[in-house]
C-alpha positions in Angstrom: 43.4 9.4 20.6 43.1 10.1 16.9 39.7 9.9 15.0 40.4 6.6 13.4 41.1 4.9 16.7 38.0 6.4 18.3 35.8 5.0 15.4 37.4 1.5 15.7 37.0 1.6 19.5 33.3 2.6 19.2 32.6 -0.2 16.6 34.3 -2.8 18.8 32.4 -1.5 21.9 29.1 -1.7 20.1 29.8 -5.2 18.9 30.7 -6.3 22.4 27.5 -4.8 23.8 25.5 -6.7 21.2 27.3 -9.9 22.1 26.6 -9.3 25.8 22.8 -8.8 25.3 20.9 -11.7 26.7 18.6 -13.4 24.2 18.3 -16.7 26.2 14.7 -16.0 27.0 13.8 -15.6 23.3 12.2 -18.5 21.4 14.0 -17.1 18.3 16.3 -14.2 17.8 18.4 -12.5 15.1 20.2 -9.4 14.3 19.1 -6.4 12.2 21.0 -3.2 11.4 19.2 -1.6 14.4 20.2 -4.4 16.8 18.9 -7.7 18.1 15.2 -8.7 17.8 13.4 -11.4 19.7 10.5 -13.3 18.1 8.4 -16.4 18.7 8.0 -19.9 17.4 4.5 -20.5 16.1 2.7 -23.3 14.4 2.0 -23.6 10.7 -1.2 -25.4 9.7 0.7 -28.6 9.2 2.0 -28.5 12.7 5.6 -27.5 11.8 7.2 -24.6 13.6 7.9 -21.2 12.0 9.8 -18.3 13.4 7.7 -15.2 13.6 8.9 -11.6 14.1 6.2 -9.0 14.3 6.1 -5.2 14.6 9.8 -4.4 13.8 10.3 -0.7 12.9 11.8 -0.5 9.5 12.3 3.3 9.6 12.1 6.2 12.1 8.5 6.7 13.1 6.8 9.8 11.3 5.8 11.6 14.5 5.4 15.3 15.2 7.1 17.4 12.5 7.9 14.2 10.6 4.2 13.5 10.0 4.2 14.2 6.3 7.9 13.8 5.6 9.7 11.0 3.7 10.8 8.3 6.2 14.2 8.5 7.7 16.4 5.5 8.6 15.5 3.5 11.6 17.2 4.2 14.9 19.2 1.6 16.8 17.4 -0.4 19.4 18.0 0.1 23.1 18.6 -3.5 24.2 16.8 -6.4 22.5 13.6 -5.4 20.5 10.6 -7.4 21.4 9.1 -8.6 18.1 6.8 -11.2 19.6 3.6 -9.3 18.9 2.3 -7.0 16.2 2.8 -3.2 16.6 0.2 -0.5 16.1 -1.7 -0.3 12.8 -1.6 3.0 10.9 -4.4 5.5 11.6 -7.5 4.7 9.7 -11.3 4.6 9.4 -12.2 1.0 8.6 -15.4 1.3 6.6 -15.3 -2.3 5.4 -14.8 -4.8 8.2 -15.4 -2.5 11.2 -15.4 -4.0 14.7 -14.3 -7.5 13.4 -10.9 -6.1 12.7 -10.6 -3.9 15.7 -6.9 -3.4 16.3 -5.0 -4.0 19.5 -3.6 -0.5 19.1 -3.5 2.2 16.4 -1.1 5.1 16.1 1.3 7.0 13.9 4.2 4.9 15.2 3.0 2.2 12.8 5.9 1.9 10.4 6.4 -1.8 11.1 7.4 -5.0 9.3 6.5 -8.6 10.0 8.7 -11.6 8.9 7.7 -15.2 9.0 10.2 -18.0 8.3 9.9 -21.9 8.3 11.8 -22.8 11.4 13.9 -25.5 9.8 15.6 -22.8 7.6 16.0 -20.1 10.3 19.7 -19.2 10.9 21.4 -19.7 14.2 21.9 -16.2 15.8 24.8 -17.5 17.8 26.9 -18.8 14.9 25.3 -16.9 12.1 25.1 -20.1 10.1 22.4 -20.4 7.4 21.2 -23.7 6.1 19.7 -22.3 2.8 18.6 -18.9 1.8 14.9 -18.9 0.9 13.0 -16.7 -1.6 11.0 -13.9 -0.1 7.3 -13.1 -0.6 7.0 -9.3 0.1 3.3 -8.5 0.5 1.6 -5.1 0.4 -1.9 -5.1 2.0 -5.0 -3.8 0.4 -7.8 -1.6 1.7 -8.4 1.2 -0.8 -5.3 3.0 0.6 -7.6 3.9 3.5 -7.4 1.0 6.0 -5.8 -2.4 6.7 -2.4 -3.6 7.9 0.0 -6.4 7.4 -1.0 -8.1 10.6 -1.7 -11.8 10.7 -5.3 -11.4 11.8 -6.1 -11.1 8.0 -2.8 -12.1 6.4 -2.2 -15.2 8.5 1.1 -17.0 7.4 0.0 -20.4 8.6 -0.6 -21.8 5.0 2.4 -20.3 3.3 4.7 -21.5 6.1 4.2 -25.0 4.9 6.3 -24.0 1.8 10.0 -23.1 1.5 9.5 -19.4 1.4 9.7 -16.4 3.7 6.7 -14.1 4.1 7.2 -10.4 4.7 4.2 -8.1 5.4 4.3 -4.4 6.2 2.3 -1.4 7.4 2.6 1.8 5.4 1.0 5.3 5.9 -2.6 5.4 4.7 -5.3 7.9 3.7 -4.3 11.5 4.6 -1.0 10.5 6.1 0.2 8.5 3.1 -1.5 10.1 0.1 -2.6 13.7 0.8 -1.0 15.9 -1.8 -0.8 19.7 -1.8 1.5 19.7 -4.8 4.2 21.6 -3.0 7.5 21.0 -1.2 5.8 20.5 2.1 3.3 17.8 1.2 3.8 16.6 -2.3 2.0 13.3 -1.8 2.8 9.6 -2.4 4.4 9.0 1.0 2.6 5.7 1.3 4.5 4.5 -1.8 7.8 5.8 -0.4 7.1 3.8 2.7 6.8 0.6 0.8 10.0 1.3 -1.0 11.7 2.0 2.3 10.5 -1.4 3.6 11.9 -3.1 0.4 15.3 -1.4 1.1 15.2 -2.6 4.7 14.6 -6.2 3.4 17.6 -5.9 1.1 19.8 -5.0 4.1 18.4 -7.3 6.7 16.6 -10.4 5.2 19.8 -12.6 5.1 19.8 -12.6 8.9 16.3 -14.2 8.8 17.4 -16.8 6.2 16.1 -14.9 3.2 17.7 -14.3 -0.2 17.7 -10.6 -1.1 18.2 -11.5 -4.7 14.9 -13.5 -4.9 12.3 -11.1 -3.6 8.8 -11.2 -5.1 6.9 -7.9 -4.8 3.2 -8.6 -4.4 -0.1 -7.2 -3.3 -3.9 -7.4 -3.7 -6.4 -4.6 -4.5 -4.8 -1.3 -3.5 -1.8 -3.4 -2.6 -1.7 -4.7 -6.1 -1.9 -1.2 -7.4 1.1 -0.2 -5.3 3.1 -3.3 -6.2 2.6 -2.7 -9.9 3.2 1.1 -9.5 6.5 0.4 -7.6 7.5 -2.0 -10.3 7.4 0.8 -12.9 8.8 3.5 -10.6 12.3 4.7 -11.3 12.9 4.7 -7.5 12.7 0.9 -7.1 15.5 -0.5 -9.1 17.3 -3.5 -7.6 14.9 -4.2 -4.8 13.0 -7.2 -6.2 13.0 -9.7 -9.1 9.3 -10.3 -9.9 5.8 -9.0 -9.3 2.3 -10.3 -8.4 -0.5 -7.8 -8.9 -3.8 -9.3 -7.8 -7.1 -7.6 -8.2 -5.4 -4.3 -8.8 -2.7 -2.7 -11.0 -1.9 0.9 -11.6 -2.7 1.6 -15.3 -6.2 3.0 -15.7 -7.7 0.9 -12.9 -9.6 1.9 -9.8 -7.8 5.2 -9.0 -7.4 8.5 -10.8 -4.0 10.2 -10.3 -5.1 13.5 -11.7 -4.7 16.9 -9.9 -8.4 17.5 -10.7 -9.4 14.5 -8.5 -7.0 15.5 -5.8 -8.5 19.0 -5.7 -12.0 17.6 -5.2 -10.9 15.3 -2.3 -8.8 18.1 -0.7 -11.8 20.4 -0.8 -14.0 18.0 1.1 -11.2 17.3 3.6 -10.3 20.8 4.5 -13.9 21.9 4.9 -14.4 19.0 7.3 -11.4 19.7 9.5 -11.7 23.5 9.4 -8.3 24.4 8.0 -8.0 27.1 5.4 -6.1 25.6 2.4 -5.7 29.1 0.9 -3.2 30.1 3.5 0.5 30.1 2.7 1.7 26.5 2.1 3.9 26.4 5.1 1.0 27.6 7.4 -1.2 24.9 5.9 1.5 22.3 6.6 2.0 23.5 10.1 -1.7 23.4 10.9 -1.9 19.9 9.6 1.1 18.8 11.7 -0.5 20.4 14.8 -3.9 18.9 14.2 -5.0 16.1 16.5 -5.1 12.6 14.9 -8.8 12.4 15.6 -9.5 15.6 13.6 -7.6 14.3 10.5 -9.5 11.0 10.7 -12.8 12.9 10.9 -11.9 14.6 7.6 -11.0 11.2 6.1 -14.4 9.9 7.1 -16.1 12.9 5.6 -14.6 12.1 2.2 -15.6 8.4 2.5 -19.1 9.3 3.4 -19.4 11.2 0.1 -17.4 9.0 -2.2 -18.0 5.6 -0.6 -14.8 3.7 -0.8 -11.9 5.7 -2.2 -10.4 9.0 -0.8 -6.8 10.1 -1.1 -4.8 8.3 -3.8 -1.4 8.6 -5.5 -0.7 11.6 -7.6 1.6 12.3 -10.6 4.5 14.2 -9.0 6.3 17.4 -9.6 9.8 16.7 -8.3 10.3 18.4 -4.9 13.4 18.9 -2.7 13.8 16.4 0.2 11.4 13.9 -1.4 12.2 11.0 -3.7 10.1 11.2 -6.9 8.3 7.9 -7.2 5.6 8.6 -9.8 6.8 11.1 -12.5 4.3 10.1 -15.1 1.0 8.2 -15.5 1.7 4.5 -14.9 0.4 3.5 -18.3 2.8 5.9 -19.9 5.6 4.3 -17.9 4.5 0.9 -19.0 4.4 2.0 -22.7 8.0 3.2 -22.2 9.0 -0.3 -21.0 9.2 0.4 -17.3 8.9 -2.8 -15.3 9.2 -5.1 -18.4 12.1 -6.9 -16.9 10.0 -8.5 -14.1 8.1 -11.7 -14.6 4.6 -10.9 -13.5 1.4 -12.7 -12.4 -1.9 -10.8 -12.8 -4.8 -12.2 -10.9 -8.6 -11.4 -10.9 -11.7 -12.7 -9.3 -14.8 -13.2 -11.5 -17.1 -11.0 -9.5 -14.8 -8.4 -8.0 -17.3 -5.5 -7.5 -20.0 -7.4 -5.5 -18.0 -7.2 -2.3 -18.6 -3.4 -2.3 -22.4 -3.8 -2.1 -22.9 -3.4 1.6 -20.7 -0.3 1.8 -22.1 1.4 -1.2 -25.7 0.7 -0.1 -24.8 2.3 3.3 -23.8 5.5 1.6 -26.8 5.5 -0.8 -24.6 5.2 -3.9 -27.5 4.2 -6.2 -29.3 7.4 -5.4 -26.1 9.4 -6.1 -25.6 7.7 -9.4 -29.2 8.5 -10.4 -28.5 12.2 -9.6 -25.1 12.2 -11.4 -25.0 9.4 -14.0 -21.5 10.3 -15.1 -20.3 8.7 -11.9 -21.2 5.3 -13.4 -18.0 5.8 -15.5 -14.7 4.5 -14.1 -13.1 7.3 -12.1 -9.8 7.1 -13.9 -11.6 7.6 -17.2 -14.0 10.3 -16.0 -11.2 12.4 -14.6 -9.0 12.0 -17.7 -11.8 12.8 -20.3 -12.4 16.2 -21.8 -15.6 17.9 -20.5 -17.3 17.8 -23.9 -16.9 14.0 -24.2 -18.4 13.2 -20.8 -22.0 13.4 -21.9 -21.2 11.1 -24.8 -19.4 8.6 -22.6 -22.2 8.7 -20.0 -24.9 7.9 -22.6 -22.9 5.0 -24.0 -22.4 3.7 -20.4 -26.0 4.0 -19.5 -27.1 2.2 -22.7 -24.6 -0.7 -22.0 -25.3 -1.4 -18.4 -28.5 0.3 -17.3 -30.9 0.3 -20.2 -30.5 4.1 -20.1 -32.5 4.8 -16.9 -32.6 1.6 -14.8 -29.6 2.4 -12.5 -29.2 -0.2 -9.7 -26.4 -0.9 -7.4 -25.9 -4.5 -8.7 -25.7 -3.3 -12.3 -23.2 -0.6 -11.3 -21.0 -3.2 -9.5 -21.1 -5.4 -12.6 -19.7 -2.4 -14.5 -17.1 -1.9 -11.8 -15.9 -5.5 -12.3 -15.7 -5.1 -16.1 -14.2 -1.6 -16.3 -12.2 -1.1 -13.2 -10.7 -4.6 -12.8 -11.0 -7.0 -15.7 -10.3 -4.7 -18.6 -7.4 -2.8 -17.0 -5.7 -6.1 -16.2 -6.2 -7.3 -19.7 -5.0 -4.0 -21.1 -1.8 -4.2 -18.9 -1.1 -7.7 -20.2 -1.3 -6.5 -23.8 0.9 -3.5 -23.0 3.5 -5.7 -21.6 3.4 -8.0 -24.6 3.9 -4.9 -26.8 7.1 -4.0 -25.0 8.6 -7.4 -25.1 8.3 -7.8 -21.4 9.2 -10.8 -19.3 6.7 -13.6 -18.9 3.2 -12.5 -17.8 0.8 -15.1 -16.2 -2.9 -14.4 -15.9 -5.6 -16.0 -13.9 -9.3 -15.5 -13.1 -10.4 -17.0 -9.8 -14.0 -18.4 -10.0 -14.2 -21.0 -7.3 -17.5 -20.9 -5.5 -17.5 -21.7 -1.8 -20.8 -21.9 0.1 -19.1 -21.3 3.4 -16.6 -18.6 2.6 -16.0 -16.3 5.6 -16.7 -13.2 3.6 -20.1 -14.4 2.5 -20.9 -15.3 6.1 -19.5 -12.0 7.4 -21.7 -9.9 5.0 -24.6 -12.3 4.9 -24.4 -12.4 1.1 -24.8 -14.8 -1.7 -23.6 -14.1 -5.2 -22.3 -15.9 -8.3 -18.6 -16.5 -8.8 -15.9 -15.2 -6.5 -15.8 -11.7 -5.0 -12.9 -9.3 -4.5 -10.5 -10.8 -1.8 -11.6 -14.4 -2.2 -8.6 -15.7 -4.0 -6.1 -14.5 -1.4 -8.0 -16.1 1.4 -6.9 -19.5 0.1 -3.2 -18.8 0.7 -3.6 -16.4 3.7 -5.4 -17.7 6.8 -8.2 -15.4 7.9 -7.4 -15.6 11.6 -9.9 -12.9 12.5 -12.7 -14.9 10.9 -11.6 -18.5 11.5 -10.4 -18.2 15.0 -7.4 -20.2 16.5 -6.1 -23.2 14.6 -7.2 -26.6 15.5 -4.7 -29.5 15.5 -6.0 -30.5 12.1 -4.1 -29.6 9.0 -6.4 -27.2 7.1 -4.7 -28.0 3.8 -5.0 -31.7 4.1 -8.7 -32.3 4.3 -10.6 -33.9 1.4 -13.3 -31.2 1.1 -12.9 -28.8 -1.9 -12.3 -25.7 0.3 -9.3 -27.3 1.9 -8.0 -28.6 -1.4 -8.4 -25.2 -2.9 -6.3 -23.7 -0.1 -3.6 -26.3 -0.8 -3.7 -25.6 -4.5 -3.6 -21.7 -4.3 -0.8 -21.9 -1.6 1.1 -24.2 -4.0 0.6 -22.0 -7.0 1.7 -18.8 -5.2 4.7 -20.4 -3.7 5.6 -21.9 -7.1 5.7 -18.4 -8.5 7.8 -17.1 -5.6 10.3 -20.0 -5.8 10.5 -20.7 -9.6 9.0 -17.6 -11.3 6.1 -19.7 -12.7 2.8 -20.7 -11.0 2.9 -24.2 -12.4 5.6 -26.8 -12.4 4.9 -27.7 -16.0 4.6 -24.6 -18.2 2.3 -26.5 -20.5 -0.3 -26.4 -17.7 -0.1 -22.6 -17.5 1.8 -20.9 -20.3 2.6 -17.2 -20.2 0.1 -14.7 -21.7 0.0 -14.3 -25.5 -1.8 -11.8 -27.8 -5.1 -13.8 -27.5 -5.0 -13.3 -23.7 -5.7 -16.9 -22.8 -5.8 -17.3 -19.0 -6.0 -19.8 -16.2 -9.6 -20.2 -15.2 -9.4 -21.4 -11.5 -12.8 -23.0 -10.8 -11.9 -26.3 -9.2 -9.0 -27.4 -7.0 -6.0 -29.1 -8.7 -7.6 -28.7 -12.2 -5.8 -26.6 -14.8 -8.0 -24.9 -17.3 -6.0 -22.7 -19.5 -8.7 -21.2 -21.7 -9.6 -18.5 -24.3 -11.5 -15.3 -23.6 -15.2 -15.8 -23.3 -17.5 -13.9 -25.8 -18.5 -11.6 -23.0 -14.8 -10.7 -22.3 -14.1 -10.1 -26.0 -17.2 -7.8 -26.2 -16.1 -6.0 -23.0 -12.6 -5.3 -24.5 -14.2 -3.8 -27.6 -16.5 -1.7 -25.5 -13.8 -0.4 -23.2 -11.5 0.3 -26.1 -14.3 2.4 -27.6 -14.6 4.4 -24.3 -10.9 5.0 -24.1 -10.7 6.1 -27.7 -13.5 8.6 -27.2 -12.1 9.8 -23.9 -8.4 9.8 -24.5 -8.0 9.4 -28.2 -6.0 6.1 -27.6 
């Protein structure tokens, strides 16, 4: 039998095997490139069904010698893959939510994707017929690149499944596994970014079988997920994988992270001392020791970094191209933005009015106020501090102390106010202006300032504070299942109280953007950003308030521009 006939026979045999697989016990089923998957029918908050597929591997799991390698294509399933429950979350030390978000399982076999589809639009696996291809909301979870997952305990799809969109959430390698960089061909760094791109490629190949339109994918994320979404949008490695972007409470140009080798060296030093591996060995020996190290040992090193720095540990790095690894970040993100990277994507930028306050319990736990008093330069944004010349740091520190701390009165609350201004608000405004300067596609901007007295995060941390904290905006379009418990029979978007109405409104605005490329039906209610940086001030449900910058915001822009000019000459 010649080679061609063997190949044809093999293809026909495999197709026959797929047809013979029994999916009669599945509530919902469909095909992927790896084989058949079996999911469940679940209830959206309005009582309608949605098809839910959880924990599908989107690549070969990075186990053993693959621990720090770029992901390889997923292997075929043996039989029908059970996607009725979530898979393991990626290894992590959760310093934020702790026992509340205790996973069902955790392990390095965590490269999983979750897909949720309104049932009325789900294709018939037997006939392959599709009623209508829906736009796709591809979500990257936050968690300082240290913790979290795409699981529905935090990113519950129940609100979004009342709209005509598909929700996709993913896990990607975190902390040391996703972002350790040794700057060599063995561990160059940025694997967590490559994981997200691999998941986007999987969606392009498979989402039609779930009723999704691969030509209408919105890439989105919040916090570190917002940083990654924006970073991927300016990466040369992501072309053709999505059509628009939502970067909420995080973007990659001079925000919360420093991508410098200087910062990576500091983090690496803490880590290697903690785990007892000599980083001065030959690079291959260091790699082999890291591959052989038990998971618990590496997580111990991760915790050691967090105990010193508080919230952030390993982060993305500017890459030197290496064999066997796709280069995803060849330059500083702001440099890429200045060159016009990502300008073709309509983009929504979102902020909360009091971003930093949510970090108060954690930073108090690690005695950050005392550390700041000992090293006042740490009151500067890390991205600025690591980029500045040594001779300018005392000048920058003095200016910062005068602005926020009356020179000597360093408190945690004042520091967190500066974090909101310098690490969230200003970088987002700066990005909007940079996009305007390059003639980019429409950019929409909002600040979320809705005040809920019963918000689960306030109850969880026993906190009261003005405005809206980091994370609050997304909890009005994702259901916080871990906090709220099982759904009742009542439609949580249909009540007359303001919290329910805000959930309805935020869910509508996000789905509007996913479906139409604009968060409002009438553009006059929410025009794209212009040079004056007017923005949507979201303070009450179903009330548009497209407004000018406050005097405080204008002063903050001038202040931050001054810092950047001194530090970077720009």
